[in-house]
Each structure stands twice: as C-alpha cells, then as structure tokens.
C-alpha positions as CSV (number, residue, x, y, z in Angstrom):
1,M,-102.8,12.9,154.2
2,I,-101.7,11.3,156.6
3,K,-97.6,10.0,156.6
4,G,-97.7,6.2,159.1
5,Q,-96.7,2.5,158.9
6,Y,-99.3,-0.4,157.3
7,S,-99.0,-3.9,157.5
8,D,-101.3,-5.9,156.2
9,G,-102.2,-8.2,159.2
10,K,-101.2,-11.1,157.5
11,T,-97.2,-10.5,158.2
12,S,-95.4,-8.5,160.7
13,Q,-93.9,-6.4,158.0
14,M,-94.4,-2.7,158.4
15,T,-94.5,-0.5,155.6
16,D,-94.4,3.4,155.2
17,V,-97.6,4.8,153.8
18,V,-100.0,7.4,153.0
19,L,-103.3,7.1,154.6
20,Y,-105.5,9.2,152.0
21,A,-110.0,10.3,153.0
22,D,-111.7,11.8,149.7
23,D,-114.9,13.7,150.2
24,A,-117.1,11.4,149.1
25,G,-116.1,9.9,152.8
26,R,-113.8,6.8,151.6
27,I,-109.6,5.9,152.8
28,G,-107.3,4.1,151.5
29,I,-103.9,3.7,151.1
30,Q,-102.0,5.8,148.7
31,G,-100.3,3.9,145.8
32,S,-101.9,0.1,147.6
33,H,-104.3,-1.9,145.3
34,K,-106.2,-2.1,147.8
35,A,-110.2,-0.1,147.0
36,A,-111.1,2.8,149.5
37,I,-113.4,1.9,152.1
38,A,-116.3,3.8,153.1
39,L,-114.5,6.0,156.6
40,S,-117.0,4.4,158.5
41,S,-116.2,0.5,158.1
42,V,-112.8,1.6,159.6
43,R,-112.0,1.8,163.5
44,I,-110.0,4.5,164.9
45,S,-108.0,3.9,168.6
46,P,-108.8,6.4,170.9
47,R,-106.7,8.7,171.7
48,I,-104.7,8.8,174.8
49,G,-101.4,11.6,175.2
50,N,-99.4,11.6,172.0
51,T,-98.7,7.3,171.7
52,A,-99.2,6.6,168.1
53,R,-102.8,5.8,167.3
54,Y,-104.1,2.4,165.0
55,I,-106.7,2.5,162.6
56,E,-107.8,-1.1,161.4
57,F,-109.2,-2.3,158.2
58,P,-112.4,-4.6,158.4
59,D,-110.1,-7.3,156.3
60,G,-107.2,-6.8,159.0
61,G,-105.0,-4.5,157.8
62,M,-103.2,-2.1,160.9
63,F,-102.9,1.9,160.0
64,E,-100.7,3.2,162.6
65,T,-99.7,6.6,162.6
66,S,-97.8,9.3,165.3
67,N,-99.9,11.6,163.7
68,N,-102.6,12.9,166.4
69,N,-104.1,15.3,165.4
70,A,-104.5,13.8,161.8
71,V,-106.2,11.1,163.2
72,D,-108.3,14.0,165.4
73,E,-109.6,15.3,162.5
74,L,-110.4,12.9,160.5
75,E,-112.5,11.2,163.0
76,S,-114.1,14.7,163.4
77,R,-115.2,14.1,159.2
78,L,-116.5,10.6,160.1
79,Q,-118.7,11.4,163.6
80,K,-119.9,15.1,161.4
81,R,-121.0,13.4,158.5
82,G,-122.4,9.8,160.4
83,I,-124.5,12.9,161.9
84,N,-125.2,14.6,159.1
85,S,-126.1,11.5,157.2
86,L,-128.8,10.4,159.8
87,I,-130.4,13.9,159.5
88,H,-131.4,13.2,155.9
89,R,-132.0,9.5,156.2
90,F,-135.0,11.0,158.8
91,E,-135.9,14.3,156.2
92,S,-136.0,12.2,153.2
93,S,-138.5,9.8,155.5
94,K,-142.4,11.2,156.4
95,R,-142.9,8.0,157.7
96,L,-140.2,8.4,160.7
97,V,-140.7,12.2,161.0
98,A,-144.7,11.5,161.3
99,I,-143.9,9.1,164.0
100,T,-141.6,11.8,165.4
101,L,-143.6,14.0,165.4
102,L,-146.7,11.9,166.7
103,T,-144.8,10.4,169.6
104,V,-142.7,14.3,171.1
105,S,-146.5,15.6,171.1
106,L,-147.9,12.4,173.0
107,G,-144.6,12.7,175.2
108,A,-145.3,16.1,175.8
109,W,-149.4,15.9,176.6
110,A,-148.3,13.3,179.2
111,F,-145.8,15.8,180.9
112,V,-148.5,18.2,181.3
113,Q,-151.3,16.1,182.1
114,F,-149.6,14.3,184.6
115,G,-145.8,15.0,185.1
116,I,-147.1,18.6,185.8
117,P,-149.6,17.7,188.3
118,H,-147.1,14.7,190.0
119,F,-144.6,17.1,190.0
120,S,-146.7,20.2,191.6
121,R,-148.4,18.5,194.4
122,E,-145.1,16.8,195.7
123,V,-143.8,20.2,195.6
124,A,-147.0,22.1,197.0
125,M,-146.8,19.3,200.1
126,M,-142.9,20.0,201.4
127,L,-143.4,23.8,201.1
128,T,-143.6,25.3,204.8
129,D,-146.5,27.2,206.1
130,E,-143.2,30.2,206.0
131,Q,-142.7,29.9,202.2
132,V,-146.0,29.6,200.9
133,S,-147.2,32.8,202.9
134,Y,-145.7,34.7,200.5
135,L,-147.8,33.8,197.5
136,G,-151.5,34.8,198.6
137,V,-150.5,38.5,199.0
138,D,-149.7,39.5,195.7
139,V,-152.7,37.0,193.9
140,L,-155.2,39.2,196.2
141,K,-153.8,42.7,195.5
142,T,-153.8,41.8,191.8
143,M,-157.1,40.2,191.7
144,D,-158.6,43.8,194.2
145,E,-156.6,45.5,191.5
146,H,-158.9,44.1,188.3
147,L,-161.3,41.8,189.6
148,L,-162.7,42.1,193.1
149,E,-164.0,45.2,195.1
150,P,-163.7,46.4,198.4
151,S,-166.6,44.2,200.8
152,E,-170.5,47.0,201.5
153,L,-171.3,43.7,204.1
154,S,-171.5,45.8,207.8
155,Q,-168.5,45.3,209.8
156,E,-171.2,43.1,212.5
157,R,-171.7,40.6,209.6
158,Q,-167.8,40.3,209.0
159,D,-166.8,40.0,213.1
160,E,-170.2,37.5,213.3
161,L,-168.5,35.2,210.6
162,Q,-164.8,35.6,211.4
163,A,-165.3,34.6,214.8
164,I,-167.8,32.1,213.0
165,F,-163.9,30.6,211.1
166,Q,-162.1,31.4,214.2
167,S,-164.2,28.5,215.8
168,I,-163.5,26.0,213.3
169,L,-159.9,26.9,212.8
170,E,-159.5,26.4,216.9
171,S,-160.6,23.1,216.4
172,I,-158.8,21.9,213.7
173,H,-155.7,23.4,215.6
174,A,-154.5,25.3,211.5
175,D,-153.0,29.2,212.2
176,N,-151.8,29.0,208.9
177,I,-155.7,30.6,207.0
178,R,-157.6,34.0,206.9
179,L,-160.5,34.8,205.9
180,E,-161.0,37.6,203.5
181,F,-164.5,39.2,202.2
182,R,-164.9,41.1,198.7
183,K,-167.6,42.1,196.4
184,G,-167.2,40.0,193.1
185,G,-169.1,42.1,191.1
186,A,-168.7,40.2,187.7
187,I,-167.9,36.7,189.7
188,G,-170.9,36.8,191.6
189,A,-171.4,34.6,194.9
190,N,-168.1,32.3,194.8
191,A,-165.4,31.3,197.5
192,F,-161.8,31.4,197.0
193,A,-158.7,29.2,198.4
194,L,-155.0,31.7,197.7
195,P,-151.7,29.3,198.0
196,D,-150.9,31.3,201.0
197,G,-154.2,30.2,202.7
198,T,-155.9,33.0,202.0
199,I,-160.1,32.0,201.9
200,V,-161.9,34.9,200.2
201,F,-165.9,34.6,200.7
202,M,-167.8,37.4,198.1
203,D,-170.6,39.7,199.5
204,E,-172.9,37.6,196.6
205,L,-172.5,34.7,198.3
206,V,-172.8,36.0,201.8
207,E,-176.0,37.6,200.8
208,L,-177.1,33.9,199.2
209,A,-177.4,32.5,202.6
210,D,-180.5,31.5,205.5
211,D,-178.5,30.6,207.9
212,N,-174.9,30.1,209.0
213,D,-174.6,27.1,208.9
214,E,-174.8,27.0,205.2
215,I,-171.8,29.3,205.5
216,V,-170.5,26.7,207.4
217,S,-170.3,24.4,204.8
218,I,-168.6,26.8,202.0
219,M,-166.0,27.5,204.7
220,L,-165.0,23.9,205.2
221,H,-165.0,22.9,201.6
222,E,-162.3,25.8,200.9
223,I,-160.2,25.1,203.7
224,G,-160.4,21.9,202.7
225,H,-158.5,23.1,199.8
226,V,-156.1,25.2,201.3
227,Q,-155.3,21.5,203.8
228,Y,-155.2,20.2,200.1
229,R,-153.1,22.8,199.0
230,H,-154.6,22.2,195.8
231,S,-154.3,26.3,195.0
232,L,-150.7,25.9,195.5
233,R,-150.7,22.8,193.3
234,M,-152.7,24.6,190.4
235,A,-150.1,27.8,190.7
236,I,-146.8,25.7,190.4
237,Q,-148.7,23.8,188.1
238,G,-149.2,27.6,185.7
239,F,-145.2,28.1,187.0
240,S,-143.7,25.1,185.5
241,L,-146.1,25.6,182.0
242,A,-144.8,28.6,181.6
243,I,-141.7,26.8,182.8
244,V,-141.4,24.9,180.0
245,I,-142.9,26.8,177.8
246,T,-140.1,29.2,177.7
247,M,-137.8,26.5,177.2
248,I,-139.7,25.0,173.9
249,T,-140.6,28.4,172.8
250,G,-137.9,31.3,174.2
251,D,-140.4,33.4,174.2
252,V,-140.7,34.9,177.6
253,S,-143.6,37.0,177.0
254,A,-145.7,33.6,176.0
255,S,-144.8,32.8,179.7
256,S,-145.1,35.5,181.7
257,S,-149.1,35.6,180.5
258,I,-149.7,32.4,181.9
259,V,-148.1,33.8,185.2
260,T,-149.5,37.4,185.3
261,S,-153.3,35.5,184.2
262,L,-153.2,32.6,186.8
263,P,-155.5,34.5,189.8
264,A,-158.5,34.9,187.0
265,V,-157.8,30.9,185.9
266,M,-157.7,30.3,189.3
267,I,-161.3,31.8,189.4
268,E,-162.7,30.7,185.8
269,S,-161.0,27.5,185.3
270,G,-161.6,25.7,188.8
271,Y,-160.1,22.8,190.6
272,S,-160.6,19.2,189.0
273,R,-162.9,16.5,189.8
274,D,-160.2,14.5,192.2
275,M,-159.7,18.4,194.2
276,E,-163.4,18.8,194.4
277,T,-164.1,15.9,195.4
278,E,-161.8,15.9,198.1
279,A,-162.5,19.0,199.1
280,D,-166.4,17.5,199.7
281,T,-165.2,15.0,201.6
282,Y,-162.9,17.4,203.9
283,S,-166.3,19.6,204.6
284,L,-168.6,16.1,204.6
285,V,-166.2,14.2,207.6
286,Y,-165.9,17.7,209.8
287,M,-169.8,18.1,209.4
288,L,-171.0,14.9,210.8
289,N,-168.1,14.7,213.4
290,H,-169.2,18.0,214.9
291,D,-173.5,17.5,214.7
292,I,-173.5,20.0,211.6
293,N,-176.3,18.8,209.2
294,P,-175.0,18.1,205.9
295,I,-178.3,19.5,203.8
296,H,-176.3,22.4,204.4
297,F,-174.7,22.1,202.0
298,A,-176.7,20.7,199.4
299,T,-178.6,23.8,199.8
300,I,-175.9,26.5,199.5
301,M,-174.8,25.0,196.4
302,G,-178.8,24.4,195.1
303,K,-178.4,28.3,195.8
304,L,-174.9,28.8,194.3
305,E,-176.5,26.8,191.1
306,A,-179.8,28.8,191.2
307,S,-177.9,32.2,190.9
308,Q,-175.9,31.1,187.7
309,D,-179.7,31.3,186.7
310,P,-180.5,34.4,183.8
311,E,-184.4,35.1,185.5
312,F,-182.1,35.4,188.4
313,K,-178.8,37.7,187.3
314,S,-182.2,40.2,185.8
315,C,-184.5,39.3,188.9
316,L,-181.9,41.1,191.0
317,E,-181.4,44.0,188.6
318,E,-184.7,44.8,189.3
319,D,-185.8,44.8,192.3
320,G,-182.2,43.7,194.0
321,V,-184.4,41.5,196.9
322,V,-182.0,38.1,196.6
323,S,-184.6,35.5,198.7
324,D,-187.1,37.0,195.5
325,C,-185.2,36.5,192.9
326,L,-183.7,33.4,194.4
327,S,-186.9,31.6,195.1
328,K,-188.0,32.7,191.6
329,A,-185.0,31.2,189.4
330,M,-185.6,27.9,191.8
331,Q,-188.6,27.4,190.7
332,A,-188.2,28.4,187.0
333,N,-185.3,25.1,187.0
334,E,-187.7,22.9,189.6
335,G,-187.5,19.6,187.9
336,E,-184.4,20.1,185.8
337,E,-181.5,18.6,187.2
338,G,-178.5,20.5,186.9
339,D,-175.1,18.6,185.9
340,E,-171.6,19.6,184.3
341,G,-172.6,20.0,181.0
342,S,-175.6,23.4,181.1
343,M,-173.3,24.9,183.9
344,T,-171.5,28.3,183.1
345,G,-169.1,30.5,186.0
346,Y,-168.7,29.2,188.7
347,F,-170.0,25.7,187.8
348,S,-168.1,25.4,184.9
349,S,-166.0,22.8,185.6
350,H,-167.0,21.7,189.4
351,P,-168.2,18.0,189.5
352,G,-171.6,17.6,187.9
353,T,-173.0,19.8,191.3
354,A,-176.6,17.2,190.7
355,E,-174.2,14.7,192.3
356,R,-172.1,16.3,194.9
357,I,-175.6,17.7,196.1
358,R,-177.2,14.2,196.2
359,R,-173.9,13.1,198.4
360,F,-174.9,15.8,201.1
361,E,-178.6,14.4,201.3
362,E,-177.6,10.8,200.8
363,A,-175.6,11.9,203.9
364,A,-178.0,13.8,205.9
365,Q,-180.8,11.1,205.8
C-alpha cells in the first residue's frame, strides 16, 4: 500500500488515494472504479533525491507520492517479475532453447577457432625478446624430465653443427636463438622450436642426414618458426584456452592440465598448415639467396618420411645402421606418394609431405 494523490488526467483536481499491488503483478487505486492493470503497463518516474515520484497510467491518470522507498520496492517487483517472465518464456520454448544453444556453440567455436589465434598472434608479436626469454626454460626442463634424453652425439659433431648454426644467425643478424641437442627416444627424428627461441634437434634427425646442407635446411625451417613466433603463439593459445575453460566451467584442474601438457602438445600436434608453409618459405628463400640447393630440404624430408615407416624402425632395432635401414624403407615405399592422411608421428599434422617436397624440388630445377 502506498499513500499519495491521484489525478485522472482530465482535470487538475488531486484526490488522496491509496495505491495497491497484488500478487498477480497488477496495481490499482483502492476504492476506485478503475480496474487493476498490469504493473508492466505503467511508467514509473526515476528517483531524484527526495522529490515526489509519479506513476503514469495508460489512460492518462497520474499517481503522485513522496514515499520513494515504497515506489522503489514496487519498481523492484516489476523488474524481478519481468526477468522471471523472460526466463519462463525461454524455458518453455524448446525452439528458443535450441537456437540459443546453437548460437552459443557456434560462437564458442568461432572464438576458439579464430578469436584466440588472432589474439595470440597479436600478443606474440608485441612481446619483446626479453619477455619471452623466460618461457622456454621451463618448457625444455619439463621435456628433459619426461620426454627427452641427453644427446649422444659426439662433442665434435655438436660443435660442428653449432658453428654452422651460428654462421646462419650472423647472416640474419639474430642473437635471440640458440641450438640444443637431445636424444629423442620415442619421439624419434624430429626438431622443434620453443617459445623463447630455443631450437632442439634430436640425435635421430642428425643421423639421417648425409650432407650438412640437409641439416641446414631444417635449421632454417625452425628459425622460420622462431622468427614468426609460431611456438609462442601456440603457447599463448594454450594459456588462453585454459583461461576460457576456467571461466566457463570454474574447473581449475582442467585448465591446469592443458597448461602442463603444452610441451607434449607442441610436439604431438605440430603447427598449422599456414605456419608450416611460412616456415618452409623462410627456409626456401634463404637457401636460394645463399646458393644452397633446395633439393637438400626435399631429400631430408623424404628421409624423415621413410624413418616413420615400421620397416625402418624394425630394421634399426636389428642392426642399428641408419643408412641401410633408411634405404630399405625408401625402397619398400618407392612409388608410394606420401600424403597428409597417411602420415604419423612428426608428419601427422604437417601439410602433405609430397606437396612440400615437390615445392623444393621445383625450386631446385
């Protein structure tokens, strides 16, 4: 009940009345012949200090009161009822629920597919070398604890490759990239770039090469990943996804598992097709500009593909001679064109190997 004065809107006469609101969400003037109307059909003036409040009726009638607190409570009931009504309408409409779920699902997919990658690319390119230098240390440490083993390459061989690597860095004026060697074990022949610019070569990859230029072509490819900050972008995407999952589900453990599994994901899932193409292009352009035959990249890629063959692995277990086993595997697969769908391990998510090899073969002609 709210005491106040009422005018019918036709005359200036004001009458002392009591306004009431029932449980059905209707309001009316007590003792009046006017029928109660829906609370949502009136307009309530905003509260300004302690000035009088007005409630306007659809027929032009006007209720005036100085009881601001009572009007605030009435307005609160109106808002609450409106929200509850909207929720009820939503829950009662299967079609509306389905459309909403579809819209939310598509929006979430678009955000993960396009929004997060775009965000990660922008952030990655904004960070300074000093800022990203802290990221790779823990990643490599985690890999050393769970995935990798100390390199078994001779110190002489490591020094030789380090010298070649340093000469490349000097030619491109880069001082934020370093080279590490590890034994891959279950990972096998591989190389990858970490977010801080550390490039890690597996012993198994080095052993596949018959010419240092084959190693150089892979070095250049990985340097391309560093220069375009592909690994950093992947790391930022992983952290961003973890944050989104935490915000949606409130499950911190789920997001934490994503962050802790990033090192393994970086090896297993690989880069996107666009990222691999960018890194290939970087390697190809450098090789052409420095009179290095692009055929070396095609050659080492063919060897990498053959090294994933079960025959190569079983042969290696028997006699351990890499070159002999590689020849047997390549002969066994002669005439078979590698494609993205048939690849495993290192090539599982890379662009079709045959397509990449063909690009460098054509450039070598």
